[in-house]
C-alpha positions as CSV (number, residue, x, y, z in Angstrom):
1,M,-6.1,-24.0,18.9
2,K,-8.8,-22.4,17.9
3,Q,-8.3,-20.9,14.4
4,P,-8.8,-17.1,13.7
5,T,-11.8,-15.9,11.7
6,Q,-10.9,-12.7,10.8
7,R,-11.1,-11.3,7.3
8,I,-8.2,-9.5,6.1
9,R,-8.5,-7.0,3.0
10,F,-5.7,-6.5,0.9
11,N,-4.5,-3.6,-1.6
12,E,-2.0,-4.2,-3.8
13,V,0.1,-0.9,-4.7
14,V,3.0,-2.0,-6.7
15,T,1.6,-0.6,-9.9
16,R,2.0,2.8,-8.2
17,D,4.0,2.9,-5.0
18,G,6.5,0.1,-6.4
19,F,7.3,1.2,-9.9
20,Q,7.5,4.9,-9.2
21,M,10.5,4.3,-7.6
22,E,11.6,2.1,-10.5
23,P,14.9,3.7,-12.6
24,E,13.7,2.0,-16.4
25,F,10.1,2.7,-17.6
26,V,7.8,-0.5,-17.1
27,P,5.8,-0.5,-20.3
28,T,2.1,0.5,-20.4
29,D,1.1,-2.9,-21.9
30,A,3.0,-4.8,-19.4
31,K,1.2,-2.3,-16.6
32,V,-1.9,-3.4,-17.9
33,A,-1.0,-6.8,-18.3
34,L,-0.2,-6.8,-14.5
35,I,-2.8,-5.4,-13.3
36,D,-5.2,-7.5,-15.7
37,A,-3.4,-10.6,-13.3
38,L,-3.7,-9.1,-9.9
39,G,-7.4,-8.3,-10.5
40,E,-7.4,-11.9,-10.9
41,C,-6.1,-12.9,-7.3
42,G,-8.9,-11.5,-4.7
43,Y,-7.4,-8.4,-4.1
44,A,-10.1,-5.7,-2.3
45,K,-8.1,-2.8,-4.0
46,I,-5.5,-2.3,-6.6
47,E,-3.8,1.0,-6.7
48,V,-3.4,1.5,-10.1
49,T,-1.1,4.8,-10.8
50,S,-1.2,8.6,-9.8
51,F,-2.6,11.4,-11.3
52,T,0.6,13.4,-10.8
53,S,2.7,15.5,-13.4
54,A,4.7,13.4,-15.7
55,K,7.7,15.5,-14.5
56,A,7.2,14.6,-11.3
57,I,7.1,10.6,-11.8
58,P,7.9,9.7,-15.6
59,M,7.0,6.4,-14.6
60,L,3.6,7.1,-14.6
61,R,2.9,9.4,-16.9
62,D,0.9,6.9,-18.8
63,A,-2.0,7.1,-16.3
64,E,-4.8,7.3,-18.5
65,E,-4.1,5.1,-20.4
66,V,-3.8,2.3,-18.6
67,M,-6.5,3.3,-16.5
68,G,-8.4,3.0,-20.0
69,R,-7.5,-0.3,-20.6
70,I,-7.3,-2.3,-18.0
71,R,-10.0,-5.0,-17.3
72,R,-12.0,-4.3,-14.5
73,V,-13.2,-7.1,-12.4
74,P,-16.2,-6.8,-10.5
75,G,-15.7,-6.8,-6.3
76,V,-12.3,-5.4,-6.9
77,E,-12.2,-1.1,-6.6
78,Y,-9.4,0.2,-8.8
79,T,-8.0,3.3,-7.1
80,V,-5.8,6.1,-7.8
81,L,-3.1,8.7,-6.0
82,V,-3.9,12.0,-6.4
83,P,-1.6,15.5,-5.1
84,N,-4.3,18.2,-6.2
85,V,-8.1,19.3,-7.9
86,R,-6.7,18.8,-11.3
87,G,-5.2,15.5,-10.8
88,A,-8.6,14.4,-9.1
89,E,-10.2,16.0,-12.2
90,R,-7.9,13.5,-14.4
91,A,-8.8,10.4,-11.9
92,L,-13.0,11.0,-12.6
93,E,-12.2,11.3,-16.1
94,S,-10.4,7.9,-15.9
95,R,-12.7,6.1,-14.0
96,A,-11.1,5.7,-10.9
97,D,-13.1,3.9,-7.7
98,E,-11.8,6.0,-5.0
99,L,-9.1,8.5,-4.9
100,N,-6.2,8.4,-2.2
101,L,-4.7,11.7,-0.9
102,V,-1.2,11.7,0.8
103,M,0.3,14.2,2.9
104,S,2.8,13.2,6.1
105,T,2.4,13.8,10.1
106,S,6.3,15.0,10.1
107,E,6.4,18.7,8.9
108,T,10.1,18.2,8.1
109,H,9.2,14.9,5.7
110,N,6.1,16.7,4.3
111,Q,8.4,19.9,3.0
112,A,10.5,17.6,1.8
113,N,8.2,15.1,-0.1
114,L,5.5,17.7,-1.2
115,R,7.2,20.8,-1.4
116,M,5.5,22.7,1.3
117,P,4.0,22.7,4.9
118,R,1.4,20.8,5.9
119,E,-1.4,23.7,6.3
120,K,-0.9,24.3,3.0
121,S,-1.0,20.4,2.2
122,F,-4.4,20.0,3.9
123,A,-6.1,23.2,2.5
124,G,-5.1,21.6,-0.8
125,L,-7.1,18.2,-0.1
126,R,-9.4,19.9,1.6
127,E,-10.6,20.8,-2.1
128,V,-10.4,18.1,-3.3
129,V,-12.6,16.2,-0.7
130,A,-15.2,18.8,-1.1
131,M,-15.2,18.2,-5.1
132,A,-15.2,14.3,-4.6
133,Q,-18.2,14.5,-1.9
134,G,-21.2,12.4,-3.6
135,R,-19.2,11.4,-7.0
136,V,-16.3,9.1,-5.5
137,P,-14.9,7.6,-2.1
138,V,-11.8,9.4,-1.0
139,N,-9.0,7.6,1.3
140,V,-6.3,9.9,2.9
141,S,-3.0,8.3,3.2
142,L,-0.8,9.8,6.6
143,S,2.6,9.5,5.9
144,T,5.5,8.8,8.7
145,C,3.2,8.0,11.3
146,F,5.7,5.9,13.4
147,G,8.7,7.9,12.6
148,C,10.4,10.8,10.2
149,P,14.3,10.4,9.6
150,M,14.8,13.9,9.9
151,E,12.3,14.6,13.2
152,G,12.2,10.6,15.2
153,E,9.4,9.5,16.5
154,V,6.2,11.0,15.5
155,P,3.6,11.7,18.5
156,Q,0.8,9.3,18.4
157,D,-1.4,12.4,19.4
158,E,0.1,14.4,16.6
159,V,-0.9,11.4,13.9
160,L,-4.7,10.9,15.7
161,R,-5.2,14.7,15.2
162,W,-4.9,14.7,11.2
163,A,-6.6,11.6,11.3
164,D,-9.6,13.4,13.1
165,R,-8.9,16.6,10.9
166,F,-9.9,14.6,7.9
167,A,-12.6,12.4,9.7
168,E,-14.3,15.4,9.9
169,L,-14.2,16.2,6.4
170,G,-16.4,13.0,5.5
171,V,-13.2,10.8,4.0
172,R,-14.0,7.6,4.0
173,G,-10.7,5.6,4.6
174,L,-7.6,6.4,6.3
175,T,-4.2,4.6,5.7
176,V,-1.7,5.0,8.1
177,C,1.9,4.3,6.7
178,D,5.0,3.3,8.4
179,T,6.4,5.3,5.4
180,T,10.2,5.2,6.6
181,G,10.2,1.7,8.3
182,M,10.9,3.1,11.4
183,A,7.8,1.1,13.3
184,N,8.0,-1.7,15.8
185,P,5.2,-3.9,17.1
186,A,4.7,-2.5,20.8
187,Q,4.0,1.2,18.8
188,V,2.2,-0.7,16.1
189,G,-0.1,-2.6,18.6
190,R,-1.0,0.8,20.6
191,M,-1.5,2.9,17.1
192,S,-3.8,0.4,15.8
193,E,-6.1,0.4,19.3
194,A,-6.2,4.0,19.1
195,L,-7.4,4.2,15.9
196,R,-10.0,1.4,16.1
197,E,-11.5,2.8,19.2
198,R,-11.0,7.0,17.8
199,F,-12.1,5.9,13.9
200,E,-15.1,2.9,14.2
201,G,-16.6,4.2,11.3
202,L,-14.0,4.6,8.8
203,Q,-12.1,2.1,6.6
204,L,-8.6,1.7,8.4
205,T,-5.8,0.8,6.6
206,L,-2.4,-0.4,7.8
207,H,1.0,0.5,5.2
208,F,4.3,-0.9,6.0
209,H,7.6,-1.1,5.0
210,N,10.4,-3.6,5.9
211,T,13.4,-1.3,6.1
212,R,14.4,-2.9,9.3
213,G,12.8,-6.1,8.7
214,M,10.0,-5.8,10.8
215,G,7.5,-5.7,8.3
216,L,5.6,-8.7,8.6
217,A,6.1,-8.7,12.5
218,N,4.2,-5.2,12.4
219,L,1.5,-6.3,10.3
220,L,0.8,-9.6,12.6
221,A,0.7,-6.8,15.8
222,A,-1.7,-5.1,13.7
223,V,-4.1,-8.0,12.8
224,Q,-3.9,-9.2,16.6
225,A,-5.2,-5.5,17.6
226,G,-7.9,-5.8,14.9
227,I,-7.2,-4.2,11.7
228,D,-8.2,-5.6,8.9
229,R,-7.1,-3.5,6.0
230,F,-3.4,-3.9,4.9
231,D,-1.1,-2.5,1.4
232,G,1.1,-4.6,0.0
233,S,3.7,-4.2,-3.1
234,L,4.3,-7.3,-4.8
235,G,7.4,-8.6,-4.8
236,G,8.5,-6.2,-2.0
237,L,8.5,-2.8,-4.4
238,G,8.8,0.6,-3.2
239,G,10.8,2.8,-0.7
240,C,10.7,6.5,0.1
241,P,13.1,8.9,-1.8
242,Y,13.6,11.1,1.6
243,A,14.0,8.2,4.1
244,P,17.7,7.4,4.0
245,G,17.9,3.4,3.3
246,A,14.6,2.8,3.1
247,S,13.6,-0.4,1.1
248,G,10.3,-1.2,-0.1
249,N,6.9,-2.0,1.0
250,I,6.0,-5.6,2.6
251,A,6.1,-8.1,0.1
252,S,2.3,-8.6,-0.3
253,E,2.9,-12.7,-1.3
254,D,5.0,-12.9,1.9
255,A,2.1,-11.5,3.9
256,I,-0.9,-12.9,2.4
257,H,0.6,-16.0,2.5
258,M,1.9,-15.8,6.6
259,L,-1.8,-15.0,7.5
260,Q,-3.3,-18.1,5.7
261,V,-1.1,-20.7,6.8
262,M,-1.8,-18.8,10.5
263,G,-5.9,-19.2,9.6
264,Y,-6.5,-16.2,8.3
265,D,-9.3,-16.2,5.5
266,T,-7.4,-13.1,3.3
267,G,-10.1,-14.1,0.0
268,I,-6.7,-14.2,-2.1
269,D,-6.0,-17.2,-4.3
270,I,-2.0,-17.6,-3.3
271,N,-1.2,-19.8,-6.0
272,R,-2.8,-17.7,-8.6
273,L,-0.4,-14.5,-6.8
274,L,2.3,-17.0,-6.5
275,A,2.8,-17.2,-10.3
276,V,2.4,-13.2,-10.9
277,A,5.2,-12.6,-8.3
278,R,7.1,-15.2,-10.1
279,D,6.9,-13.3,-13.3
280,L,7.9,-9.6,-11.9
281,P,11.3,-10.0,-11.8
282,R,11.1,-10.3,-15.8
283,I,8.9,-7.2,-15.8
284,V,10.9,-4.9,-14.1
285,G,14.4,-6.0,-15.1
286,H,16.3,-7.3,-11.8
287,D,15.4,-9.4,-8.5
288,V,13.2,-8.6,-6.2
289,P,13.3,-8.7,-2.3
290,G,9.9,-10.9,-1.7
291,Q,11.1,-14.4,-0.3
292,L,7.5,-16.7,-1.1
293,A,8.4,-16.3,-4.8
294,K,11.8,-18.0,-4.4
295,A,10.9,-20.3,-1.6
296,G,7.7,-21.7,-2.8
297,L,4.4,-22.4,-0.5
298,T,5.6,-23.8,2.9
299,T,3.1,-27.1,1.6
300,E,5.5,-27.6,-1.7
301,L,7.2,-30.4,-0.4
302,H,9.9,-32.0,-2.7
303,P,11.5,-35.7,-3.2
304,T,13.8,-36.8,-0.2
305,P,17.4,-36.4,-1.8
306,C,19.6,-39.2,-2.5
307,I,21.7,-40.5,0.1
308,T,24.6,-42.1,-1.0
309,T,26.5,-44.3,1.5
310,V,30.0,-46.1,1.5
């Protein structure tokens, strides 16, 4: 069987999307050390932090310090989430390589998560895009693209409508998110094909959660439909406070290992990444959902057990 040759690029989101749900503050030193270690693994991007208010997300109150202390590896983009123009100003002062903006395609979820209607969110983010033009690339993450726990399935045409509006503003990339873990592989395949046909000139990234155990199946469906960029969170940390029962993102190390054993080129040093993943429970103080760190690589063989005969 011919091996796949498609290059798949991964963005690591653990220190932003993953940590923001953690109940205990992760020390700044630990964040910096983790980002530095991840920077050596071969990622395309690392989403370092969020320039939102410390009151809203206390975990990320050290955004400026973290950005100022990390060791930047050539070839890795250090991206940050920004909610508004003020957040964008702080991010630019901290030398972010990319601004990531977020809004939901579901009106109800946007009201719950961002405390405003979608049109107001769009107007504010449009200001950020205008401010950033010519200075730093902008990516827009569209939440609940595969379903909303309050509204149900979000029509694909509605997702494409919002994607069109941001593409017209001149953003570099779009991240289509299964925020609530409601996607299935058939749905993902259809969405991926529509996105590639419509937005050929944009960086397209897909972002999956493993809430119902379909995260890796959804990722594989997207890969087979031609998508080549994905978000992942080390250890599977993360979640959404407005998605009842939601678990974390797909575990980066699990997804990368799966693709590598299938023959895809991810550019990731899986042995180095696995060592970082195995240290994550110590950093957050509890077990994490990722499986590879527990089971090991499929290439790791074990001695034959001693069989006692009677």
